[in-house]
Structures are given as structure tokens and as C-alpha cells.
C-alpha angles and dihedrals in degrees: 000000000000090000090056092054091044090055093049091046092053096040096083091048093050092045091049091050093050094048097048098039087070090057096058115111113234112251093217096045108129124219118230087227131068136190107266142136123208131183130208148161096253146341137242114196105311094339127098113229124210093013113198146109102247121078133178119219123215124191091008098301144061131201110232121191122209138197116201117191121188126196088212121062108267088220093203093300115150118253115236120199118197114198115208138180117246086261092058102255115143112246103172144339128215131185127210118195120221120249092214138024097244139040143089103240135064125185119191142127144231135200111242112218096157098105128238129319141070119317143170134220123205113196123206140174110232130214113174107307092339122097124195114204115235110166147331136215136184119221141176130220119200 
């Protein structure tokens, strides 16, 4: 008789464990996205065209296109790009707002007016005054 009560006392615990063990996200599950920043000379749809890290300015400026991919959902957070000298000094910061409140990829562009030399871009997702680092890339302007 005690075994019967023991079974009924454990039944809800076992059922609860079985139901919620199927909801656990696998620790080693890989995302199809990764944190990376790429630069190019144009874009076609969701593809970057002329991908590279060396750009030639004409008339004192050059339009550079970028593709930022985030492993985490961007969740509509604005993208912040910090432009730095090769020595690490901040030159400029720009912000690009998201067109939607979900997704892992942003394509946009900026006009480079910072002269020639070697530079670095750090890309972040912004939420209020907090910035979450996503990726970095070095580039050269001739």
C-alpha cells in the first residue's frame, strides 16, 4: 500500500521533469550567425559588393558600405560604429537605427571624410547608455 502512495506522490515530479526537460536549449547548439563586420564598395540586396579593407577616396571622401552580423538577435537596437585611428584614438561615432525589431544582420553605409591612413571600426549594439560590443575591423583609405 505504501508503494502505491509513493508512486502517486512521485508521479507529478516525474511528469514535470519529462515535460520541461524537452524545453531546455542545448548548450552546444550553434547559431547560424556569428559576430562579424565586413566592409565593401556597394551592396546588392542583402549582399555586400566589392568586399575588402582598402578603399580609395576621390574628391576628399569615399562611401563605404558595411555589413554587421550579430550572433545574438539585434532586437531592434541601434548599431553604433566607433571610428578609431590605428593608435586607438576615437575619431568619430555614428549610429544607425534598425528598420525592424528583430534580426541578425544590418547593411548600411557611411561617408568617410577622415582622410587617408589606417583606421579601425568597433561595432556595438546600443541600448540606452549601454553598448554591447559585436565586432571590429581594420581598414585603409588611400
